[in-house]
C-alpha positions, 0 to 999 in steps of 0.5 A, a space after each residue: 299311404 297310411 300315416 305312421 303310428 306310435 308303435 316303434 320301440 327304441 332300445 330305451 324302451 320308449 314307444 315312438 312314431 316313425 315311418 321306418 319299418 322294423 324286422 320284428 313285432 311284439 307286444 306288452 300284454 294288451 291294448 295301449 291304444 284308443 279307437 283312433 289308434 293313439 296311445 294313452 298314458 299306459 305303456 304296458 298292461 301286464 308283465 308279458 313283454 314279448 318279441 314276435 316274428 312279423 309273419 306266422 302261419 299266414 295270420 293277418 292282423 290289422 295293426 292297432 285294431 280297437 280293443 285288441 293288443 297293441 302291435 309294437 315293432 323293433 329294428 331287430 331282436 337286439 333292440 327288443 332285448 334291450 327294451 326287455 322283450 323276450 322271445 314269444 313262445 308261440 311264433 318263435 318256439 325254437 328261440 323261446 326254448 333256446 332262451 329258456 335253456 340259456 336261462 337255466 344255465 345262466 344262474 339267474 334266479 327263478 324258474 325258466 317258466 314264462 311267468 317267473 322269467 317275466 316277473 324278473 324281467 319286469 322288475 328290472 325294466 321298470 326300475 331306474 337304470 343308471 349303470 355305468 359300463 365299459 362296452 368291451 366288457 359286454 357280450 354281443 347284442 348288448 346295448 349302451 348309451 351316451 346321452 340320447 344315442 344308443 349303440 350296439 355292441 357286436 364283435 368288439 365294435 360299437 354301432 350307432 342305432 337308429 330306426 333305419 339300421 346301424 352305422 359303425 361308430 368312428 371310435 369304438 373305444 368311446 369315452 366314458 361314461 357309457 350307460 347300460 341300456 339292455 336290462 341286466 338279466 338280458 345281458 346275463 342271457 347274452 353272456 351265457 350263450 343266447 344269440 340274438 337276431 341283429 339287423 344286417 347293418 350291425 354286422 
C-alpha cells in the first residue's frame, strides 16, 4: 500500500498529508514537489488555481510525477472554492461556463475570462483573511472557521469539515466570532447562484 502524500487541501488553503481520499482533484499551476514526491516551500507556481474531476476521458496520471504539475485533492468543490480554486475549463467545461455566467451577473470587477478571474481570486486568497461573519448571512457552500475547525454552511445549518466528510454541528447558531474562510469573490459567486458540489455528508 502506498504511503500518503502531502497533496490534500483544507478549506484554510493548506496542503497536508493524510490518507483520506478526496472526490475532486486540482492544481496550482505547476510542480510543487521534488523527485522524492516531497513538497518544497512553494505553495503555487501561478495564479491559475483550478478544481478538476478525478477522471477525464480515460486519461491516467502517476500522482506527483517528477517535473510534472502537483496533483492536489479536495473533499469536495466547496472545500476547493474556500481555498480559492475555480472550476477547470477543460475537464469541467459545463461548470466553468456556469461559473463564468454567474461571474458576469455578480457584479464582480474584471472580465469573466480565466486570466482576469484568476487575477482577482489570487489577490484575495493571498491576502490575510480575518473577516468576522455570521454564518446565517452566508450562502450555501460557503465556509467559516472557529479556531482551527472549519464549517460548511448549507441549508441554514453548519457542518464541521474533515478530510473524511462532514458532521452536523450540535448548535448551528454557534457563538461568535466566526471567521470567513471562503474567499470573498467566491462568496459573491455562491450568493449569485453558483451551486457547488458538496460531499454527501454535508446535506
